[in-house]
C-alpha positions as a Markdown table, in Angstrom:
| # | Residue | x | y | z |
|---|---|---|---|---|
| 1 | Met | 3.0 | 3.0 | 0.3 |
| 2 | Val | 4.5 | -0.5 | 0.5 |
| 3 | Val | 3.7 | -3.1 | -2.4 |
| 4 | Asn | 4.7 | -6.6 | -2.2 |
| 5 | Ile | 4.2 | -9.3 | -4.6 |
| 6 | Lys | 4.0 | -13.0 | -3.6 |
| 7 | Lys | 3.4 | -16.2 | -5.4 |
| 8 | Cys | 0.0 | -17.9 | -4.3 |
| 9 | Thr | -0.1 | -21.5 | -3.2 |
| 10 | Arg | -3.0 | -24.0 | -3.0 |
| 11 | Glu | -3.8 | -22.6 | 0.3 |
| 12 | Asp | -4.9 | -19.4 | -1.1 |
| 13 | Val | -7.6 | -20.7 | -3.2 |
| 14 | Leu | -10.4 | -19.2 | -1.2 |
| 15 | Leu | -8.8 | -15.5 | -1.0 |
| 16 | Leu | -8.2 | -15.9 | -4.8 |
| 17 | Gln | -11.8 | -17.0 | -5.3 |
| 18 | Glu | -13.1 | -13.9 | -3.4 |
| 19 | Ile | -10.8 | -11.6 | -5.1 |
| 20 | Ser | -11.6 | -13.1 | -8.8 |
| 21 | Ile | -15.4 | -12.7 | -8.1 |
| 22 | Glu | -15.3 | -9.4 | -6.7 |
| 23 | Thr | -13.1 | -7.9 | -9.3 |
| 24 | Phe | -14.7 | -9.7 | -12.2 |
| 25 | Asn | -18.1 | -8.6 | -10.9 |
| 26 | Asp | -17.1 | -5.1 | -10.3 |
| 27 | Thr | -15.6 | -4.7 | -14.0 |
| 28 | Phe | -18.2 | -6.4 | -16.0 |
| 29 | Arg | -21.6 | -6.8 | -14.4 |
| 30 | Asn | -22.8 | -3.5 | -15.8 |
| 31 | Gln | -22.2 | -4.7 | -19.4 |
| 32 | Asn | -23.7 | -8.4 | -19.0 |
| 33 | Ser | -26.8 | -9.8 | -17.9 |
| 34 | Pro | -27.1 | -11.1 | -14.3 |
| 35 | Glu | -27.9 | -14.7 | -15.9 |
| 36 | Asn | -24.5 | -14.7 | -17.9 |
| 37 | Met | -22.4 | -13.1 | -15.1 |
| 38 | Asn | -23.8 | -15.8 | -12.4 |
| 39 | Ser | -23.1 | -18.6 | -14.8 |
| 40 | Tyr | -19.6 | -17.4 | -15.8 |
| 41 | Leu | -18.7 | -16.6 | -12.2 |
| 42 | Ala | -20.0 | -19.9 | -10.9 |
| 43 | Lys | -17.9 | -21.9 | -13.6 |
| 44 | Ala | -14.8 | -19.8 | -13.9 |
| 45 | Phe | -14.2 | -19.1 | -10.3 |
| 46 | His | -15.4 | -22.3 | -8.5 |
| 47 | Ser | -13.0 | -23.2 | -6.0 |
| 48 | Lys | -12.5 | -26.7 | -7.7 |
| 49 | Gln | -11.6 | -24.8 | -11.0 |
| 50 | Leu | -9.3 | -22.4 | -9.2 |
| 51 | Glu | -7.5 | -25.5 | -7.3 |
| 52 | Lys | -6.9 | -27.2 | -10.7 |
| 53 | Glu | -5.4 | -23.9 | -12.2 |
| 54 | Leu | -3.3 | -23.4 | -9.1 |
| 55 | Ser | -2.0 | -27.1 | -9.5 |
| 56 | Asn | -0.9 | -26.8 | -13.1 |
| 57 | Ile | 2.9 | -26.5 | -13.3 |
| 58 | Ser | 2.5 | -24.3 | -16.3 |
| 59 | Ser | 0.5 | -21.5 | -14.5 |
| 60 | Asp | 1.5 | -19.2 | -11.7 |
| 61 | Phe | -0.6 | -16.8 | -9.5 |
| 62 | Tyr | 0.8 | -13.9 | -7.7 |
| 63 | Phe | -0.9 | -11.7 | -5.0 |
| 64 | Val | -0.1 | -7.9 | -4.8 |
| 65 | Tyr | -0.3 | -6.3 | -1.4 |
| 66 | Phe | -0.8 | -2.9 | -0.9 |
| 67 | Asn | 0.3 | -1.6 | 2.7 |
| 68 | Asn | -0.1 | -5.5 | 3.6 |
| 69 | Val | -3.8 | -5.8 | 2.2 |
| 70 | Thr | -4.2 | -8.2 | -0.7 |
| 71 | Ala | -5.4 | -5.8 | -3.2 |
| 72 | Gly | -5.3 | -8.1 | -6.4 |
| 73 | Tyr | -3.6 | -10.7 | -8.4 |
| 74 | Leu | -1.7 | -11.9 | -11.5 |
| 75 | Lys | -2.1 | -15.1 | -13.3 |
| 76 | Ile | 0.4 | -16.3 | -16.1 |
| 77 | Asn | 0.6 | -19.3 | -18.3 |
| 78 | Ile | 3.4 | -21.0 | -20.3 |
| 79 | Asn | 3.3 | -24.0 | -22.7 |
| 80 | Asp | 0.1 | -25.7 | -22.9 |
| 81 | Ala | -1.6 | -23.8 | -20.1 |
| 82 | Gln | -1.7 | -20.7 | -22.5 |
| 83 | Ser | -5.5 | -20.2 | -23.6 |
| 84 | Glu | -4.3 | -20.0 | -27.4 |
| 85 | Leu | -1.5 | -21.8 | -29.1 |
| 86 | Met | 1.1 | -19.3 | -29.1 |
| 87 | Gly | 4.3 | -21.4 | -28.9 |
| 88 | Asp | 7.0 | -22.2 | -26.2 |
| 89 | Glu | 8.6 | -18.7 | -26.8 |
| 90 | Ser | 5.6 | -17.2 | -25.4 |
| 91 | Leu | 4.1 | -16.3 | -21.9 |
| 92 | Glu | 0.4 | -15.3 | -21.4 |
| 93 | Ile | -1.1 | -12.8 | -19.0 |
| 94 | Glu | -4.5 | -14.4 | -18.3 |
| 95 | Arg | -5.4 | -12.2 | -15.5 |
| 96 | Ile | -4.4 | -9.0 | -13.9 |
| 97 | Tyr | -7.2 | -8.3 | -11.4 |
| 98 | Ile | -7.1 | -5.4 | -9.2 |
| 99 | Arg | -9.9 | -4.6 | -6.4 |
| 100 | Asn | -11.6 | -1.2 | -7.2 |
| 101 | Lys | -10.2 | 0.6 | -3.9 |
| 102 | Phe | -6.7 | -0.2 | -5.1 |
| 103 | Gln | -6.9 | 0.9 | -8.7 |
| 104 | Lys | -4.8 | 4.0 | -9.7 |
| 105 | His | -1.9 | 3.2 | -7.5 |
| 106 | Gly | 0.4 | 1.6 | -10.3 |
| 107 | Leu | -0.3 | -2.1 | -9.2 |
| 108 | Gly | -1.5 | -3.4 | -12.4 |
| 109 | Lys | 1.8 | -1.9 | -14.0 |
| 110 | Gln | 3.9 | -3.6 | -11.0 |
| 111 | Leu | 2.0 | -6.9 | -11.8 |
| 112 | Leu | 2.7 | -6.7 | -15.7 |
| 113 | Asn | 6.4 | -5.8 | -15.1 |
| 114 | Arg | 6.7 | -8.8 | -12.7 |
| 115 | Ala | 5.2 | -10.8 | -15.4 |
| 116 | Ile | 7.8 | -9.4 | -17.9 |
| 117 | Glu | 10.5 | -10.2 | -15.4 |
| 118 | Ile | 9.3 | -13.8 | -15.3 |
| 119 | Ala | 9.1 | -14.3 | -19.1 |
| 120 | Leu | 12.7 | -13.0 | -19.3 |
| 121 | Glu | 14.0 | -15.2 | -16.6 |
| 122 | Arg | 12.3 | -18.2 | -18.5 |
| 123 | Asn | 13.8 | -17.0 | -21.9 |
| 124 | Lys | 10.4 | -16.1 | -23.5 |
| 125 | Thr | 10.5 | -13.7 | -26.4 |
| 126 | Lys | 6.8 | -12.9 | -26.6 |
| 127 | Ile | 4.3 | -11.7 | -24.0 |
| 128 | Trp | 0.4 | -11.6 | -24.8 |
| 129 | Leu | -2.8 | -11.4 | -23.2 |
| 130 | Gly | -6.4 | -11.3 | -24.3 |
| 131 | Val | -8.7 | -8.3 | -23.3 |
| 132 | Trp | -12.4 | -7.7 | -24.0 |
| 133 | Glu | -13.0 | -5.4 | -26.8 |
| 134 | Lys | -15.3 | -3.2 | -24.9 |
| 135 | Asn | -12.7 | -2.9 | -21.7 |
| 136 | Glu | -11.2 | 0.4 | -23.3 |
| 137 | Pro | -9.4 | 1.6 | -20.1 |
| 138 | Ala | -7.5 | -1.7 | -20.0 |
| 139 | Ile | -6.9 | -1.7 | -23.7 |
| 140 | Ala | -5.6 | 1.8 | -23.3 |
| 141 | Phe | -3.4 | 0.5 | -20.6 |
| 142 | Tyr | -1.9 | -2.1 | -22.3 |
| 143 | Lys | -1.1 | 0.0 | -25.5 |
| 144 | Lys | 0.7 | 2.5 | -23.0 |
| 145 | Met | 2.8 | -0.5 | -21.8 |
| 146 | Gly | 4.0 | -1.3 | -25.5 |
| 147 | Phe | 1.4 | -4.1 | -26.6 |
| 148 | Val | -0.1 | -4.0 | -30.0 |
| 149 | Gln | -3.2 | -5.9 | -31.2 |
| 150 | Thr | -2.2 | -9.2 | -33.0 |
| 151 | Gly | -5.5 | -10.8 | -33.5 |
| 152 | Ser | -8.7 | -11.7 | -31.6 |
| 153 | His | -10.6 | -14.7 | -30.3 |
| 154 | Ser | -13.9 | -15.7 | -28.9 |
| 155 | Phe | -14.7 | -15.6 | -25.4 |
| 156 | Leu | -18.0 | -17.2 | -24.0 |
| 157 | Met | -19.6 | -15.0 | -21.2 |
| 158 | Gly | -22.6 | -17.5 | -20.2 |
| 159 | Asp | -24.6 | -18.0 | -23.6 |
| 160 | Glu | -23.2 | -14.8 | -25.0 |
| 161 | Glu | -20.1 | -15.0 | -27.6 |
| 162 | Gln | -17.8 | -11.8 | -27.1 |
| 163 | Ile | -14.5 | -11.0 | -28.7 |
| 164 | Asp | -11.2 | -10.6 | -27.1 |
| 165 | Leu | -8.4 | -8.7 | -28.4 |
| 166 | Ile | -5.2 | -10.6 | -28.5 |
| 167 | Met | -2.6 | -8.0 | -27.7 |
| 168 | Ser | 1.3 | -9.1 | -27.7 |
| 169 | Arg | 4.7 | -7.4 | -26.9 |
| 170 | Ala | 8.0 | -8.7 | -28.1 |
| 171 | Leu | 10.6 | -9.0 | -25.4 |
| 172 | Ser | 14.3 | -8.5 | -25.8 |
């Protein structure tokens, strides 16, 4: 098994869009109405939206490759790109998306560890993320990785308000 992590560029927008839609749909379509899913996917992963995110100097995307096949990606935010005001000492993991056929190979853990490395390189003291309160496998994974719930915030899935748990981990 060969795993590589590589920073995304603006030229990667279509692949980023493909993986985003595929993984979000695979993970959440059974728990949400088709209308809300389609509305969210069209807005959140429109190529123009992803280009805007890719060009933000306070956000970075990283593809993870499994045996030279793009298996998923990581999105991190600092400063004003964070989805909540957490301060300059924090780094947000906004997305860890792994395609279904590549799950259970430790890729999420590798991306999370890469985010921690980047946070430490940038002298951050805290790393945090939001995870849907009903996404129990992800919550269990983050707890195993040392995260604790420190709050919550609303997330709009189409016209439905959902709750994301905010989970944080102090860095030393």
